[in-house]
N, C-alpha and C positions, 0 to 999 in steps of 0.2 A: 094501400098496396100490401099484398100478401107476403109473408115471410117464407123462407125456405122451409121445407119439411124438417122435422126434428133431426133426422139422421143426416141431413145435409148442412145443418147449422153447427158451426164450429165453436169451440170454447172461446171466451172473450179474453181480452188482455193482450199485452205486448209480449215480447220475448223474455224468457227468464234470464236472470243474471248469468254471466258466463260460467260460473262454477257449477251451475245446475244444468247446463246444456248437455243433452244426450246427443252424441254424434250421429245417431240414426234418427230420422224424422218419423213422426207418427205413421206415415204411410209406407214405411219400410225403405224409403229412399235415402241415399246419402246426401248431406248438404252439398250445395253447388260447388264449393271450393274443393271438396273431396272427389266430386265427379270429374272436375277438370284436371286436378293434380292430386290423386289419392296417395296417401302414405302407405307404406307396406302393411301396417296394422289394419288400415281401412280396406286395403285390397283383400286381405285375408278374410275379414268379416264380411266383405261384400260378396266374395265368391262362395262363402259358406251358407249364405241365405238361399232358400229355395226360389224366392222371387228374383233375387238379384243376379240374373244371368249376365254373362259377359256379352259383349257385342257379337252379333251374328257374323260368322265368317263371310268374307266377300266371295271367295271361291273355295268351297270345301271339297275334299277328295271323295271319291265314290264310296270308299269303305266307311268313312265317317257319316256320309249321307245315309247309307243303309243302316248303320247302327244308331243313327240319330244322336251322335255325340259331337261335341264341339271340336272342330278341326283347328289346329294351330297354324295350318297353311305353310309349314316348313317345306322347303324344296331341297332335294328331289323327293324325299319321303317325309310325311308328317310324323309326329311323335307316336301316334297310335299305331300306324302301320310299321314303324321301325320296331316298336316293342313286340308286335305280334309276328314280325318277320314276313309281312305281306307286301305285295306289290302296291305301290301308291300311284293312283291314276287321277289326274285332274282333268275335268272337262272345261273347255273355254267358256267363260261367262258371256251370256248374250249381251250385246250392247243395248243399253236402255235409251229411251228418248232423252233423258237428262244427260247421259254420257255424250250422246250425239250433239246436244245443244252446247255443252261446255267445250267439246272438241271444236265446234264451229267458232265459238268465241275466240279460242286461242289461235286457231288458224287465221281467222279474220284479222286479229291484232298483229299477227306475224306479217301478214300481207300488207297491213297498214304501215308497219315499220319499214318494210322493204320499199314501199312506194315513196314514203317521205324521205328516205335516205338517198334516193337516186336523184341527187341535185344535178342539174345540167352542168357540164364542165365549164361552159362559158360563163354562167352565172357564178359558179364557184370561184373561178379565177378572179372575176371582178370583185367579189366580196373579199377575197384574200387581200387584195390591194387596199381594202378599206380598213383592215384590222387596226392600223395605227390610229385611225380617226374615230373608231367606234368605242364609246365608253363601256367599260366592263361593269356589269351589275355585281353587287356584293354576293348575291346568292345564286344566280344563274349565269354562267359564262355565255358571252355573245359570240359563239364560234359557229357560224352558219355552216361551215364545212366539217364540223366535228361529228364523230360517230354518235354523239348524244343529240340526235334530232328529236323532233317533237314528241314522238311516242316511244323512244327507247326506254325511258323510265317505266313504261308500261310492260313491255314484253321482255326486257332484258333479264328480269329475274323470275320469270314465270316458272322456270324449271328447277328452282331451288328445292332440293329434296332432303337436306339434312339440317338438324338444328344448328343454329348459329347465333352468336352474340353480335348484334348490330353495332356498327360505329358510323358516325355521320360522315357523309362524303362531300357535302357542300361547305362553303365558307359560312361563318356566322353572319346572320342578317344584321345589317347596320340600321340602327334607328336613332335619329337625331331629334331631340325634343324641341330644338329651336330651328327647325328647317326653314330656310328663307325661300319664298316663292320665286320662281324664275331665276334661280341662282345660276351663275356661269361657272363651269368647271375649268380646269387648267388647260383644256383643249379648245376653249372658246365656245363650247356648246351649252345652250340653255336647257336646263332640265324642265320638262313639261309634266305637270301633275297628272297622274293617271286618274285621280279622283274627279268626279263630275262637279263636286263642290268647288274645285279649283278653277273652273272656267271663269268665274267672276273675277279672278285675279289675273287673267291673261291681259297683258298690256294692250293688245289690239282690241279686246272686248271692252276694256275700261274706257277706250276712246269713243265707243259707240253707245254703251249702256247709259240709260238716263241718270243724271246726277242724283236724283232723289233715291234711286235704288242703291247707288254706290254709297251715299251718305248713310242710308239705313243699314247697309251691310257693315260699314265701319263701326256704327254704334253697337251692333251685335257682337263684334269681335271675331277674329279669325277662327276660333274654336267654338262658335256658337252652337253647332250641332251637338258636340259632345257635352257642352255645358248644359244645354237644354234637356238632354236625356238624363244626365247624371243628377240633375236637381229636380226632376219630376217626382211627384209623390210615389212612394213605393207601392208595389202591388198589394192590395188589401190582404190582411192576414186573417180575417175572420172566416169561419167555415159554416156554411148552411147545411145542416144534416138533411138527408133525404131518405124517407119523408121527415118533416120537421119534428113530429111527435116522438120519434125514436130517440133523439138526443145523441149523446156522445158515442153510443154503441152502433151508430147507423151503418158503418161499414160492414159489421158482422151480420147484419140482417139483409144485406143486398141479395136479391135473388141471383142465382147462377146465370139465368138467362140474360140479365142485365150486364153482369161482369163479362160474360163471353161475347155478348153483342157489341159492347164498346170495344173490347179487345180486337174482335174480328174486323170491326169498322176501321180501326187503326191500321191493321195489317193489309187491308184492302185499299187504303188511301194514301197514308204518309210513308209507310215503310217501303213500298215498292220503289219509289224514286229517292228515298233516303234510307238505304238498307242498313240500319243500325242494329236491328235485332234479327235473330234467327227464329222464324215462326214456329218451326217444329220444336225447338228446344224450349221456347216460351210456353207452349201449350203442354209440353210433356213434363216440365220441371218447374219453371219459374212461377207460373200461375198457381199450380198446386201447392207449392211451398208457401206462397203468400196466404192463400186461403186457409190451409191447415194451421198456420201460425196465427190466425185471427188478425191479419194485417198488423202484425207487431213491428217492432223497430228493427227490421232487417232490410237488406238491399233488395231482396226479392219483392218485398212489399212496396218499396219506393219505385221500383221499375213498373210494377203492375199499376200503381196509382198514376204515374206519368202517362202510361199507355192509355189508361181510361180517360185521362184529361184530354189527350189528343184524340181519343175516340169520340169524345163529345164534339170536337171541331169537325171530325170526319162525318158524323151523323148530320151536322148542320150543312156540310158541303153536299151530301147526298140529297138533302131536302131542297137546298137552293137550286141544284141542277136537275131535280126531279128524277134522280136515279134510285132504283130499288136498293135497299140495304143488302149486303152480302148474306146469302143464305135464305133470302125471302123470294117468294114467287111474284110474278107480275113484271110489268115494264115501267112502273111508276113508283114513286116514294110512298110508302105506307108507314105512318108513324107507329113505332112499337109501343107496347103498353107502358114502358118505362120512359117514354119520351120526355116527361117532365124533368128528369135528372139533367138534361142538357140545356134546359132553359135557364141560363145564368149569364151574367155579363162580367168577364168573358166566359164563354162556355168552357166547362171543365175545371173552373177555378177551385171548386170544393175538393176535387181529387188532387189537384196540383198542390194546394196548400197542405193537405194531409201528407203528401210526399215530402214537402219542404220541412214540415215539422219533424218527421222521422229522420231525415238525412243529417240533422244536426249532430246526432251521436255517431254518425258514420262518415263524417266529412273527411277524415284522414285516410280512408280506403283508397287504394290506387290500383285495384284489379280491373279486369275487363268489364265487370258489371258496373263498377263505379263510373268508368268512362262512358258506358252506355247510358247510365242515368243522367250524367251531366249533358251528354249530347241530346238526349230526349228533352231535357229542360231547355236547352238552347233552341230546339225546334219549336217548343211551345212559346217561348218568349218571342221568337221571330214571327210566329203566326199572329201574335197579338200586338205586334209592332213595338217591342221594347228592345231596340238594337244593342244598347249598352249592357243590359242584363243578359242578352243572348251572347254577347262577346265574353262576358265574365264566365258564363258556363262553358263556352268553347275553350277558353284559356284553362279552366280547371280540368276539362277533359284532356287537353293537350298535355298537362302535367302528368296525368295518369298514363297517357300513351307513351310518353318518354320513359316513364318508369318501367312499364311492362315490356317495352321493346329493347331497353338497354341493360337491364339488370338480370335478365334470364335468357337462356337459349330459346330460340323460337323456331319451330318447324312449320313453315308455311304450307307444307303439303298435308297437314293434318287439320281437322276441323277447328281446333282451338286457335292455332296459328292463323288460319284463314280468317277467323272472326276478328283477330287483332288487326289484320290487314284491312278489313272492312271498316273497323272503328277508326283506324289511322286515316284512311282516305276521306271518310266522311268529315272527320275533324279538320283535316288540312284544307279541303276545298271550301268549307264554310268559314273557316278562319280567314282565308285569303280574301274573301269578298269584303269583310268588314275592315280588315287591316288596311287594305288598299284604298278603300273609300274614305275612312275616317282617320287615317294615319295613326293607327294604334300600334303599340309595341307588339311585335310578333313573338310567338312562343319558342321558335326554334325548330318546329316540326319539319319545315321545308328542307332542313339539312339531311333528312333521312329519305327524301323523295326518291333517290336513285337506288336505295338499298331495301326499301320495303316494296315487295311486289304487289301488283293489283290483286284483289281477291278473286278466287276461282269459284266462289260460292259452293264450297264443299258442303254437302248435306249432312245434317246431324242424324245419325242412325239411332232411332228410338229403340228402347228396350221393350220386350214383349209384355212386361207387366204394367205398363203405363195405364192408369185408370182412364177409361174412355170418356168420362165426364170432363176430363181436363184436356182432351185432345181436340184439334180443329177438324171439323168435318169438311172444310173447304178443300177442293182439289184443283188448284189453279196453277197453270204453267207459268212459272216466273221468269222464263228465259228472256222474254221481251224486256223486262225491267232490268235484268242482269246486263243485257246488251247496252241498255240505255245508260246504266251507271258507268260501265267501262268507257262508253263514248264520252261521258262527262269528264272522266279522268284525262283522256287524250286531249280533249278540248281545253282543259285547264292548263295543261303543259304548253300548248300552242299559244294560249292567251298570255302566259307568263313570258314567252319568247317575244311576243309582240311588244309587251311593255318594256322589256329591257333592250330591245333592238331599235325601236323607232321613237321613243318618247324623249327626243332631244331636238333642239332647233339651232340653226346657224343663221345669223343675219346676212350672211353672204348668199343665202338661198341654195346652198349645196347639200343641205341635209334636211330631211331624210333623203337617202340616196335611192334612186329607182330600183337598183338591183336588189336591195334588201327588201323593199316593198314587194317586188315581184315574187321573191322566194317565199315570203310569208303568205301571200295570196295562194301560191302554189301548195304550200303545206296545208292550209285550211281547205282548199279545194280537194286535195287528196283525202283529207279527213272525212269530208262529206261523201265522196264517191266510193270510199272503201268501207262505209258502214255496212253492217250486216243487212241482208235484204229486208228484214222486218222493220228497219229504221230508215230506209232510203227515202229521200225527199228531193224534189226538183229544185233547181236554182230559182229563187224568186225572180220574177220578171220585172224589169225596171224600165222598159222602153216605152210603155204606153200608160197614160193615166187610167185607162179602162181596166188595167190589170190590178190596180190597187183596190183593196176591199177590206172590210172590217171583219171578215169571217176567217177563222183559223183554217178552213178548208181551202183557202186560196193557194196553198202550196201542196200540190198533189203528192200523195204518199204511195208507196207500194202497197199491194193488197194486204190488209190485216183485218182482224175482226172488227166489224162495225155493226151498229144496231140498225133496225129497220128505218130509223129516222136519219140515217147517214151521219151519225155523230159517234164519237168515241164511246165504247161500251161501258166505261166506268170513269169516275173522277181521276183515278190514278193514270189511266191511259191518256186522258185528256191533258193532264199536266205533263206527262212524259213526252208526248208528241209536240206540244206547244213549246216546251222548254228546249227541245232539241233544235227545232227550227229557229227559235229565238236566240239560242247560243250562237248559231251560225251567223245570224244577222248582227249580233252584238260584236262578234270578232271582226266582221267586215267593217263595222262602224269604227271600232277602235283602231284598226289599221289606218283608217283615213283621218282620224282626229288630229294628228300632227300637221296634216295639210290644211285643216281648218284653222289651226293656230297660225300657220304661215299666211293663209289668206287674209286673216284679220290684222296681222302684224306688218307684213311687207307684201301686199298684193301685186306690186309692180314686178316682182321676181317670178311670178307664177308661170309655169309652162303649160302646154296643152296636156301633158301627162298629169300635172298637178290638178288641173281643172277636172280631169276625169276621176281622179281620186276623191275630190271634193264631192262631185256628183254621186259617186258610189257611196260615200259615207253618209250623206244626207238621205239618200234613198233607203239605205239599210238602217237608218234611225227611225224609220216609219213602220207603222202597222205591226208592232210586235204582238204575236198571237196570244201571249200569256195574259193579256188584259182585254182581249176582244172576244167576240162570239159568246160562248157559254160562260166565259169567266166574268162577263158583266154581271151575271147573277151569282155565280159560284165563287164568291170572294173568300169564303172560309178556307179554300183549298189552294189559293195562290201562294207559292213558296217565295221566300226571300223578298217580301214586300218592300222592306226598307231599301234594299238595293235597287229595286225598280223605281222607287220614289226618287232616289238620288240620281239615277240615270236620267229620269225625265226632267229633273230640275236643271241639269246641265244642258240637256238637249233643247229645252225651250229657250234658254239663253242663247244657244248657238243659232237656232233658227232665227231668232230676233236679230242677232248681230249680222248674220248673212243677209237678211232682208233689208237691213238698214245700212249696209256697206256702201261707201261712196263710189265703189268700183262697180260699174254695170255688169262687167263680166262675172264678178263674184255673185251678184244678185241673180244672174241668169242660171246659176247652178241649182237653185231651189227646185225640188221636185213638185210635180203637180199634186195638189191635195195636202200640202204641208200645213195649211191653216186648219183643216179638219183634224189632222193628227195632233196639232197643238191643243185643240179642244179636248181630244180624247185623253191626252196626258194630264191636262188640268183637271179633268173630271176625276181621274184616278187619284190625283193628289188631294182633291177636295174630299173624296171618300176616306182617305187615310189620315187626313189632318186631325180629325177628332180623336185619334188614338195615339198620336205622337206629337209632342210639342215641337220637335225639330222639323217635322214635315210641315206643321202649321206655320213655322217661321219661314220655311222655304216658300210656301204658298203666298205669304204676305209680301215677300220680296218680288215674286213673279207678278203679283197683281199691280205692282208699281210700273210694269211695262205697258199697261193698258192706258 
């Protein structure tokens, strides 16, 4: 493989000791920390450089435009016009496509809040009468008639415009290390585990499950999933240089086409639905800083190496799905000349290990870049099915989030504050999944859920002197993915309300109460109906076996870009569409799980409404689009794989128990095609078992059902 030309090959070695660091980088740019929060000295040196222009004014006055000088945008007269005694005239800035998109996001979310808050008075009155019986969750109040409805945390703080020091608004999260399954509280209600691994402990399920499975489960121990993952061999620490003959200096000889190709693949695949990084800032500053430093021991180097590691997985996903790589022509995957660098098990390990080696000297950093690094590490661990490693990285990122949000004033109307909001919500949503499934201690991030606004995706304004070789040539409209991320935030809040409102059982058969169930279904329905037009999808049909299919296209979507083969135009679009429909079905399923618990424990108390809930839950537990269709081949791109494995473990147990129920009415609720879906879930678990000892043990237990 050819090396970069001499003028593009950078000096070797790591970062110099701190006492020798020059605060201006070789390319004339300030270090990242000075760009984000420059000191007065740096501001002076920055403004004195010919290259280091200040940010371009958003709306310059006519005098400054004619004189081609920087306008300070003071109103009613700017500084230049005031000093010259001239009339200062501002022309209204034309609304850009991006402005329109963000305006649509905010108006849609405001409409969503309004819809969800309009609870029918009759339901509200009935719920109020239940307040004495509903248990209060430690972190989210169960006040169905409260102004804090499902999406208030989203739009409540959208218009914060001044810097502020945040203080937590929620109660501390309670975590008990010795939690007893099926414990009864002081109101006589049994707590139902939200984890799918808790299904095997349900009393009604244990009466039906085969004794050999229960005995095997007892031998494994109640925390076997965590134990299996914590005692697995660590990720290999060796590094294979590429190409091998280059040796230890291999990173400095990588061609720019490879570095940019892997980075672009990451931003076209993983970052759209997990928007941790700002693409413009990365290509403008982060990438250049890492290369100019010879991939030294800096956080910029660690970020770039993690992105290249995930870029290797992204290239694999494009290859599996036969998608052309971004920036290439044609309609099929064409391997780049550097394809050999991604041929590793797991893909990207050489880059990830280089990042791990460097971050050891930076482990105490708690700035936004440090949070981004740990979140990217979590995504990589998640993709290669190492859930405990992923959780450790999320927890470390959460520590950084708490530090940057509580120790300094934050202005969420500026780019830096908006990036902190993006990091916060990515961290919180990914942490919630693992904490709820594995009963791990929470970080405390959820206490800030109502005071940290959702991100507005404020664009970073690049400076005019950015070298073109470090910039991205891709011009992709990201509004679709921004809508998708905001919809995820809204969905997560609704799912939390489901957990804290329904997951209790009464042997008298009076709980869950229908009014609470109706309201949660209403909120979820409003979430779906009020999505932006580009994300709209139809209610999955559940009335006829003929409507069930293994294709993600079984749920019609509103018009959006599709290829000639009637499939999503990229892996990122495929994931976003499938996850959105999947999240809706997951929420419907979780609303109905307490009724499945009731059906297995005291079937004699089931009403017709209860049976309808059971049918709905079982139907919505089928044909999740994230593992069907194109995802049968494109496995490198499936997000949160371990969470899906856990869901399928519990669902297979539930289908078995319902099918073996002694009550014929309960057995009749099974949807058509459930045996086929069982095979789909087992196939997915078999594919993942080779990469996770916990999934392998789950599969061993499920095989005892046969």
